[in-house]
N, C-alpha and C positions, 0 to 999 in steps of 0.2 A: 504491497500502498505507499502509495507516496505519499513524502512528509508535508507537498506541498499544498495537498488537499485539505491532511486534518489535523486536528491543532489534541496535542497529547491531552485526554482528562487533567489532568491538573491542573495545564496550564488553562483547556479549556472553560475551567469552574472563576477562573478569577476576573473574565469579559463581560465587562459594566452591559445591560441591559438602556436603551436611552438613543435617542437621539443618533443614527447612522454617524459614522467618521467619514468627513472627505466627503468626494461630488459623488451625486445618483442621478445613472441614466432609469426614470423609465419606459422600459419596454410595452407598457400596456395600460394604456389613458384609455377613456372611453367616453366620450362625447356623444350628446345626442339631438337631435330635433326639439328645440322647445315643445314644437306640434308638427302633426307631415303636413298640415296647409303651410307651415314656413318655403319649403324647398318650393312654392310655387315662385316665390319671389324673383328664383336663383334659374328660374324652366324660360326657351326660349315660349313664345305667344302659343304657338302652337301646339307645348304638348301642357303649357301653362292651364289650359282649356279644356284640356283631354284630362289632366288631373282633377281638375273639379269638378268634373262629370264620372269621372270612372272613378278615380285615384289608383291604390296602390291595390289591384287584387294581387291571388295569392294562391294556386291553383293549385298547389300544396299543403295546402294547411297543415296536412296532421304528420309534416314529414317533419315536421322543430323542433316542437314539445309533447308528448300525449298528454301530457297537464301540464299548462304554463301556468309559469312559477308568481308567487304576486308579488307587488313592488317592481316589476322589470327586472325581479332579479338583484333588484340593488337595495344598498346599505334603507335604513328607515334612514337615518339621519341626515341622507342625500339629497333628499327632494327639496326642491326649490320652493318660495312660495308661489310661481307660476312655474310652468310647463314640466318634463321631465329631468329625472335624474340625473346629471351629465348633461342637461342642458345649458346651463347655468358658472359661464365664467368664471364670477365672483368666487362664486361658492366653491365652485373648482381647485382655486386659490388660497379660501379661508381652513379649508378641509385637508388639502393634499400639498399644492407646490408651495405655497407658506409652512406649513407648518413643521411640514417634514425636510423641508430645503432644498427638494429637487433641483436638482441643479437643470436634466434636460425630460421633455417627457415627449413622450412619443404618442399618437394619438392615431387609436383605432375606430372610428367612426363604425358602429354599428348597426346603420339603416340596411340591414341583410337581404331585405324584400327587395331593395331595388338591387341591389347587386345579380344576382342568383333568378330571379324565379316572372320577373315582366318579358314582354317580347324584343327583342334584341335594342329596335328604332325607340322604344320608353327607356328600358334598362338605362341607355348609352345616356339616354338628355338626360335623365334620376341621377347617377354616376359624377356626369359632368356636376352638374351642379350642386351636389353633394359636397364638391370637392370645391368646388367654389367655396363654398358656402363655412366649407371649418378656414379655409383659407383669411375668408375676408372677418369671422364675427370670431376665432381663436389663435391665427401663429400670427397673422398681422401683429393685434392688439399683446401679444403676451411673447416676448423672446422667449422665455423657457420652453415654449412647445416649440413640435416641429408634426406634420404630419406623414396618412400615410395614400398613396394615392389609390383611390375604391376604382374598382373599371368591373364593369358584367362579364365578367369572365365565362359564359357557358358560349358568349360570342366573343371568340378570342380578335378578330378584328376590328371591331368595335375597342375592345379592350386596347391592345396594338396603339389606337390612334390615342386615345387617350394620355396612355403610357409615356407616348409621341411628346404629346403637347405638354406635359410637366415631370418628362421626366429628368431635366435640367435646373429645375426651379432650386433653388436650395436646401429652401424648408420640407421641401417632400421627398423622403428619405425611405421610401418602402414599395412596394405595390402589396394591396391586400386581396387576398382568397379568402373564402368562407369555408371552412372543411366540410362540408356534408357538400358534395358535385351533385352530377348525374351521372359522372364520368371520373374512373380514378386519376390523379394529375399524371400518369404517366403515357397518359393514349397522348397519340399528336397532334389534335385539336390545341390543346392547350400550350402545346410548342411555336406557337407564334409568339405566345405571353410571354416565355423564358428568353426568344434571342432579343424581345422589346428588353425585357428587363436587364436582359447581360449586356446591350446596347447599352445603359444610360448606368451602365454599376449598381443596380439596384437592388436588394434583396427582393426574396418575396418571402409575404411574412405572410400563412395559414392562420387563420383565425375560427377557434369553434362557430360554430353555429353553420347557419344558414337553410335551407329553403331548397335541395336540388330533389326533392320526392320520392326517391330511394329509400328502405325501413333506413331505422336510427339504427340496427344494428345487422350482421351478415345474419344474423338471429330468426329475424321480423321483427315486425315494431313493440317495445315493449307497452308497460301499464302505467309507468310513474314517472316521472322532471326524476328521479334520485338513479333510474337505470338510466338515462337518456345522459346528465351529468358524469355520471361515476366512467362514462362510455365510451370519452371525447378519445383518451388516447388509444378504441380501438381503429378506429376511424383515423385516424395518424399513421395507425402502423401499417390498416391500407394501404395509405396513398407512399406511402415510404415503400412497401413492397414494387407496388404499382411503378412508381419512377427509377427506380434500382434495378430494375429484373427488364423493365422497358426499354431500357438505357437513355435516359432524360440526362441523367451526369455525365457517360457518353460524350453525345453531343453537343454536349454545355459545358464544358469542364470546370469555369468560372463560377454558374452559379450559386447561390447562399437561397439556400432555405430556411427559413427559421416558423417553428412549434410555438402554437402562442395557447397557454392556457391549457395546455396537455399535459405535461407535467412531463418525469425523464426514468424517473426509474423504469421505465420496459423496455429501454433501451439499449441495457446490457444482453436480457437475452434477446430479444429482437434478434440482432447486429450472429449472436450468436448459430442462433435458429437457420441466419440465411447462410450464413457461412457454410452451415453443413448443408442444406440444400441446396444452395450453389455447389458443393463439393460432391454433392452426387447427381444433379439435374441439367451441369451446365451447359451439354450437347444443345442443353432445348435454346439456349437463349448468348448461345455463342457473341452475342455484340458482345455483351458483360463480361469484361477482360480481366480484374479484378475481385478478388473477397467482396460481398458485401459491405464486411464491415470498415472500409478503406472509403466508399462512398459517402456512410454515414459517419466519419471523421472526418472527409473532407468539404461536406457540401450543406450538412443540417445545423442548428441552434437553439436551441428549449427554451422558452421562458419559464420562471422560476415555479410563479403560480400558477396553479395549486400546487406548493410544491410536498412530496408526499413522505409522511410522518407518522416511519413505522415505532412500534410500541414501546422497542426497547432504543436506546440512543446511540448505543453496539452497530445496530445494523445499520441507522445511515452513516457511521460509516464505512463499514461493509459497502456500503452503496457508491457513496464517494470513490472506495478505492477502486470499485469495479472498471467506473467512469474516470479515473485517471488512465487505468489499463488501458482502456478502448484512445483512450487521447484526446476525449470530449470534455475534459474539466473546465477546459477552455471554453464551452461553446457552452454555457449557462450564463442569461443573462437574467438580472432584477424585473419582476412586473410586478406590478401594485394590479391588478386586475381593479383599480375606483373606479366608479362607485360602488360598485356590484356587495353582493353578500357574503362572498367569501377574499375579500381585501385582505391583501396582503404589507399588515406596515411595513418601512424598509429596517429597521431596528430590531421585530421578530420573524420576521420573513426566514432570516438562514438560521440553521440549529447552530448554540454554539460550538459547534465540535467543528464545526468549518472552520482551517485554518484563516487567518486574516489575510496573508495571501492571497488565497483563493476570493474572502468575501470581496479584499477589494477589486480583483477584476469581478466576478456576481456582479456589483454595485457598479459597474462604472467601464472599467476597461476593456471592459470581452464587447459589450456595445460599442463606445467610438471605435475600435479595431472595426467591427465590421458593419460599420455605418459609415464613419470616417468623421464621424460628429467630433467637433472640436472641443477640446476639453481643460478646462481649467482641470490400526488394526488387521491382520490377518484373519479371512474367516473360509471355510469354505462355504460351499450351496446349498449347505441340505440342513433340518427340510425348507422345502420352495416351496409356492403354488404360484405359477404365472398367471398371471392376469388378463393377458392377452395375447392367445394363440388363433390362429384361419383356419381353416379347411374349405377346398377349394369351393366354390357356388354351382349350388346341381345343376346339371340342366336341367331340361323340360323333360327327358326320359328316365332321368334319375325321381324328378317327384310324381313323375303321369300314374304308380301305384297310389301312392295318395292324397289322387286329384278328387274327386266325383266325376261320372263319366261323360257329366251334360258339358262340364270346364273345361276337360281334357276335348268336348269335340269344338270346344270356342277356342279353343290354344288353334288346334289345328287349322282350324278356317281362318284364323286371325294371323298366322304366321308370328306367336309371337315366340321369343326364345329366351327372354328373359336374363339376358346379358346385360341391356342399354347403361340404367342405372347403377351398374355394377361396376362397366368398365369407361366410365365418368368418375367413380370417385376411386379406380385403380386402371389409367389407362393398360392395358397387358405390353406396354414396351417399356414404360419410362422402368429405368433401373432401380426405383422404388419399393416397387409392386412386387418384383421376387416371383412371380407366376413359376418358375421353371424350380423353382427347389420345392413343390406338391411331386411332381413327378408325371406319370401317363397317367394313372389312374389311382380312383379315389381308396386303396388297400393302400398304395406307392407313397401314398400321401400319407394318412393316415400313419406308417413308417417312419415314414421323415420326422414328421414333427416330432413325435415321438423320440426318434432319433437326438434330435433337434434340442429339444424340450425336457423329456419324463427323462431319455436313460433309463438304466438299468434300477436303478430308486425308483423301491414299491413305493414310497411315501413322499412323493414329486406327486403335486394337481396344475393342470393344468385348465383354463378359462376358456370354451370353442366358443367362436364368433363366428356365421357368416350370414356376410353380408347378404339382402336378397333387391334393397330397392321398391318393399313393401311400400313405402312410407312416396312412393311414386305415379302412381295405381288409380286410376280418378272412383270407379264401379270401384264403392261398397262392397257386395255380394265377392266379385274376382280378385278386393287386396285381402279381404279376408283368408279366403281358398286360399290364394296359397302363401301365406304365413303360416294356416295350417298346416300343411304338405311339408314347406321349410321344417316347418318345426317336428314333424314326426320324424323325418327321410332324418334330420341330423341327431331324435333320441337314435332311431331304428338303425343304422345303418354309418353311425361315428361313435356318441357316447356307449353303445350298447360293445363294443370294441375294444375299452377298457377301461375298467372302473377308474379310473386313474384323472379321465376326460373329466369336464362338468358341462355344462352346457350356457347357451348364454339365448334366446328365446328371440324369435320377432314379429314385433307386431305392427301393425296400424296406425301409425300417430295418430291421425289422420283423426280417426272413425274409433276416439276415444269407447263408446261403450262398446263397439266390436272384440276390439285389441285387451279390453278390461276382461270380455266374459274370453277370447285365447290364454290370458295369463292362470286365468281359474281352470281350462282346459285342462293345462299339461303343466303349471308352476306345480302343483305339488308332486312334478316324480323327484326321488330322491338324486339324480344327478343334474335337474335344472338347478339354478344359482342366482343369475340377473337378468333381465327384462332387456333387451336393445333398444336405445334408441335411437335414431343418427343425428350429429350435429347441427346439422341444417336441418331449418325445420318455419315452415311459416310462421308460427307463433313459440314466442321462445316459452320455454320446457318451464316457467312458473306460475303461466296462465292457466287458470282452474277449469279451462279447458280438461287439463290434461287430467284431472283429479283424478275421474275414474279408475288408469292404471295405474296409479303411487297409491292409490288404495287396496285396488287388488296387493299389489307388488306386497306394499308392508302387509296386507293380511296375510299373505301365504311366507313372511320375511324371506322374501328376493329384494337383490338389489338392484337399480335402475343404474346401464353402461351403457353414457353419453358416449358415440364412438366416432370415430373420425367420418368424414365422409356425407354423402346425405346429396339427392337430387330434388328440389324446389324449385317453385317459378323466380322467388328470390333470389336478388344478387346474395351471392356466397360473403361478401363486405359491404360494409356502411355505404358505399362511394358507388357503389355500381360494377359493373361488367367487367374479372379483369380480361388479362390478352393472356395467358401462361396458365401452365399448370402449374408449376413452380411459385405463380404468385397464390394461387389455392391450398395450396401447398403450404405452405407457408402462414398461408392467414388464415389459417383450421386453429390458430391457437386464440386469433382474436373472435373467434364463434365461438371459443371452450368458455371464454370471458364471461360472456354475452347472456352464456346460459349459468351460468355462477354466477353474475349477478340477479337473471332476475329469479333462479330459484330460494334464494337468501333473501331477493328486497321485498318480491312480492311475496314472503310469509306461507312455502310449502313445507320446511319444517319448522317453523310453529303446527299447520296442519296434521301435520304426520312426522310426529315427532323420535318414531324409531328409523326414519326412513333411511336410508340409503346409497348416495351417485357416486359410481367409479368413472370420471374421467378418464378416457381410452384414445393412444396415439394422441394426443395432442398436444403432447409439452408436461412441461410444472417450472418455468425456471421466470415464466409470466404473474407466478404467483406471489409474490412479493408486494411488486406495485400496484397489483390489483386488491388488492390487499390492504393495503394502505391508502391505496386513494378509497373505500368503501367504508371500510371506517372513519375516514376523515371527514369526507362528505356526512356520516350519518350523523356525525357532532353537532351537524350542520341543519342536516333537515330532517332531522328524524320523525316529528311530526307531523311527514307524511305516510307513516311506514310505522303505524304506534303497535304496533303488532311484535314489530323487531326489540325485542326485553335490553337483549344485548349485543354488539357491538357484532356487525358483518361477519368480518375475523372468525368470531365465536363458533357459530353455525357453519362454515365449513370448516375448521378442525373437527365439528363433529360426524358431521351427516358426509363430508363428498374426500372421496377417497383418487387419489390419479396413480394411473399405470407408469413405470420409471423409464421405459422407453416409447417416443425417444428422446433422449437425452441435449439439449440445447444449453452446451456448455463450452465453455474455450478448450480446447483442444487439448491444453495441458493440465484440465479437469481442478485446479488450484481452488475455483469458484466453488464448487462443489459443498461441500459443506456450509463454507457460504452461506447457498440460497439455502438450504436445509434449514438452517438459523435463522435465516429473513423466514422463514414459512412459520416458523415459531409451533411447532409441532413435531414426532418422530411416527405421529400416528397418520401422515400422508400418502406416504407414496407407499405403491406397490410392486413386488420387481414383475417385470414384463419381459419378453424376446420381442412379440408381436410378430414371433414365425408364420407366412413367407417370407413377411419385407423387410425392407434395407432398407439403414438410417446412418449408418457409419457410426453407430457407437456401440459399446460392445456393457448394456447393462452389467455379466459378471464380473466386468474387471474392474466396473465401479463399482462395485457392491464388495467388491475383495479388497477395497482402499477405506472401506468405514470402520468405523468399530466394533466390534460384534457385535453391543448390545442392538444400537443402531441395522445393522445388518439385517437381524433376526426380523425383528420387528418388519424392514422392509422386505426381507426374502419369506415368511410366513404371518407370523403373527397379524399384521393388520387384515390380509385377505382374511384372512377364519375372522376378525370382527365382521368386515365390510361384510363378508358371503354368507353370513351365519352358521360357519360351518364349525360342527367337532373339534373342540381345543386337541387332538388327538392326531385331525387328518393332519397328512404332511410330517 
């Protein structure tokens, strides 16, 4: 851990609180219009008349917040006598600029409905008017304030015109885009904007919010503002994945991107996961010449608000060590987010453990450099339970004996072969899929599975899943028929071959009552331990629509396994459809995050107090930043979810387990124990090989490096608890 990032604990305790010492650049201050009528003063006559008649209609109103927060998400004391929070310059001076002696503040106007949801010509007129308003009413009267160029980013030609119009103005220091877009930022439609920004040597800042029209998460629309607000990092992750793998930074080697209000604790795990995925799938994206972490280190910056707050201070020190190791400590920019409710004061935003040298950089030096602003034990592997292995997807011929005659005729007439949803999740030729490890027949696949995961150990166990895509089948009778057939085939043809194999049954989650009936039908089989649900869903799994499934599973003592993949009509990212499989592969982690947030925040574990959920094949090093964010948000807006009587992290540690494979960690592995400590529980991880899939990580080698008591929990005890197995199993 770098000595430049962290102050020794004894020294940290001596640092006083109070007004920050030295210059401060606040990278995220919000100014608003007193009312939407104000914008008419800056519009040409044509659009002034249009605005008077029709206003600014939002065709994607549901896409902003599931439930809009009161008070414009502002501090209660930030409301002026007239107008909206952030619309009064004098109040901003007294409450913020003067109070904290802010040297420079960068304004980010959040009239997001102007920028992304109107038809192109009107949106262009509105954003030009907004920039004029900000310059005339804020920047020119207050020398400490600088502005962002707002652009209609969904119409790049108009956006480019506005960048060229203002790009050389000394008081505009960046181009502002919103987080929620119609497409991921790697898509070429946005490249004109990047070209214009680079031409004027301007960073591009992406701020949370927007009205792109896509679902708020890659797992569907959530129910609460809490879920939306805690989920911002997932959308940033999707954009970064897209930009790296679609070659944006190769095309624009001097492009600078600022992630605003998304935190930064997730950057290490995302870098590790992307590097590992690139190592596996780089042939799909030959234009990406270097490990993704190098692009992230060179091109991305992050504002501090809302800074993640681990429960234990030493974990923040560990996080700083991780960012320092990645070379991104000098990419952190102080931001207050004035006038919003989660405002960070400059004297308290940065933890005491942060070294004075790093604090100086975060408070001013890094932003000045970015914008050019002036500044004055060894164990064995037995007993073990492998919680995630797979058998080949059964063919229609293999399922034929388990399907009623009528439906066999239907299948023959329709030409249905049952492979589409599966090959979408696991492309047969992708090096991660590993289909060739199965062999030529089911019996050979079972032999290879036993050889690779169970060996000759009579105490070993493995939980078997097969993905059939029943979630993508429209007719309810057909979807449940195929689910029943797959489950009967799994029990009769696979589990019966070896008593050490445990089963994960499939159900159609889009038909919860039918799914619950199927759980009741086969869930009592002694080798069935889990109900499999694909990570991708039309609605997040915390939605009460799924309660019949959870009730049936809890009643039979079965776990819910949320696994990699799924096929729905909604995009697999919060910002639209990606171009490459590698983007989906990496991005599955933020779908898992959305499902975790939904299950906890919507009260699933309050309703089903003994329910257990296993997250399979989605990674796990993203857990600490997600938990830190959820816990912090809960402290501020817990009234929205009064059924949560504990911090969200407590529910996860009690109810959620995560498969060890894939391991998104640095190649050297030095940070693995650190991440485990940050999760805050030894009970969360379960050993998994994910046979036959290939991830370029060795779970057995990792476990052998762990202390013996922790290794035993991961290898055996945590799965025994998750699946309700007899203590002696394994």
